[in-house]
N, C-alpha and C positions, 0 to 999 in steps of 0.2 A: 144214364150213367150213375155210378155210385156217388153218394154224397158223403163227403168228409171235409173237415176243416182244412184249408190250405196251410194252417199252422200245425197240422198233424205230422209232426216230425218223424214218428215211427213209420207211418205209411210211406212218406216221401223217401226216407232212408232205405226202406225195403225195396221200393220200386227202383230207386237209383242203383241199388246193388244188382238187381236183375238186369237192368239196362247195361251195366258194366260187364256182366257175364256174357250177354249177347254180343257186345262189341269186341270183347277181348277173348272170348271162347275159353275162359278159365272158370271152373266151378267155384261156387261160394258156399258157405255154411247155409243151412235152411233159414229162410227169412222168419220163420216162426220164433226164432230167438230174438228178433227185433220187435215183432208185433204181437207176440203171444200166441197161444193156441186156441183161445176160446172166443175170439172176436171175428165172426164170419164176415161181417160187413167190411172190416179192415182188410181181411184176406182178399176179398173180391176187389176192393179198391186198389190194392197193390197190383193185382193182375190187370186192372183196367187203366191205371195211371199211365203206363207206357204207350198205350194205344194211340192217343192223340199225337205223340211224338212220331210214331211210325207212320201215321196218316199224313202228317205234315211233310215227312220225308218221301212221300209218294206211295206208301203202303195202301193196300186195298183189303178191307174186311170182306171175307167170303162166308163166314159162319161162326159157329160156336162149337166148343167141344166140352164134353163131360169127362172127367177123369175120376178114377177111384170109385167106380160104381158097384163093384162087387166086394163082399166082405173079405174074400181071399186077397184081392188086390189092396184093399184098405190096410190089411195087416202088414204088408211089405214096408210102406213108408211110415207106418204107425199113425195113420189118420183115422178119424171116426166118421167121416161123411164124404160124399162126392165133392169135387170142385168143378169149376167151370172156367173156361178161358175163351179167348178170341182166336179165330182162324184167319190168317192173312194169306192172300193169294200166293205169296212167295214161299209158303211152307207146304204147298200142295205138290204132289208128284203125279205127273201124267201117266196114263195107262202104258205099261211097257217100259217106262223109264227106270233108271237105276238110282238108288239113293246114295249120295256121297257121305260115308260115315265120318270122314275127317272134318266135315262141316257141322258135326253134331257133338254135343258134350257127352251124352250117355245114350247112344242109340240102343233102343230096345224094341222088342216085338211081343205082341200078345200071343201066348201059346195056349190059350184056353180052348175048351170045347163047348163053351156056353153054359155048362152046368154050374159055374161059379158066378154067373152074371146076376143082374138085379132081379132075375126071375122072369121078367117081361120087359123087353126093350122099351115099349111105350111107358113103363113106369119110370125109367131113367129120363125119357123125354119130358114126362109130366113134371118130374122134379126140376129139370132145367127150366121149363116154362114158368113154374112158380117162383123159382129163385131169381130168374131174370126179371120177372115182374116186380118182385119184392125189392130189388135193388135199383129199380127205375129204368131198366133197359130191356123191355119185353121183346120176345122173339117176333120176327116179322114173317109174313107168308113165304118169302123167298130165302129164308135163312137156311144154310147148309148146317146140319148138325151131325157131329160124330158122337155117338151115344155111349162111348166108354168101352173098356176092355172086357173080354169074356173070361179072363183068367189071369194068372200071374204073368209078369213080363220077364223076358229073358234077353240077355245082351245080344246085339247083332254086330258082326264084324265084316270087313271087306271080303267079298267072295261068298257070303251067306245068301241063300235063297229060301224064302218062306212062301207058303201058299195057304190061303184061307179058303175053305169050301163052305159056302153059305147056302143052306137048303133054300130052294126057291129063288135064289138070286144068281148063283153061279160061283165062280172061283176068282180070287184076286191074288196074283203072285206079286212078290216084291223082292228085288235083288239089291244088294248093297255092294258098293265098291269104294276103294280108296283112290286118292288123287293119282296114284301110280297106275290106275286102270284095273286093278284086280276086281273081278266081278262084273265089269262092264260088258253088256251083251255085244256079241260080234255083229 
């Protein structure tokens, strides 16, 4: 796990802000205003700090995710490098299931064609492996990894259906619905 002082008020404040967002489902200003924009270890600590609380509440880690892997995607939120986060079992979607948009703050879908990606998906995985090692939480053999978007993200709404065709792997459809049922498969 990341190392930071328990007295690091900025990291704790930023992590608490994100936990409130998750609990209340109300967006907050970017945490970079609290921790700054050039302390990568602090940013990773903010992402990792809530994990023990989720684990204590019964959450189960299933993997890691890499975000902002392409230059095109990095320009959208105005960041300069990829980021990494934890995947919990309760955030997964089973094959054929519909995603409830009203349980998300800003549902978005990758609409890229792969040309804006990191050039080689193993390059993104190598970056994650190095970063995870450097912050003291190396990848394990059974870690599920989401290696990042292939292009810019677009908003998703109830009733939307998207499909990714991945050469050599097949197709992955995703359907979004609202609690009123719009978009739920029959």
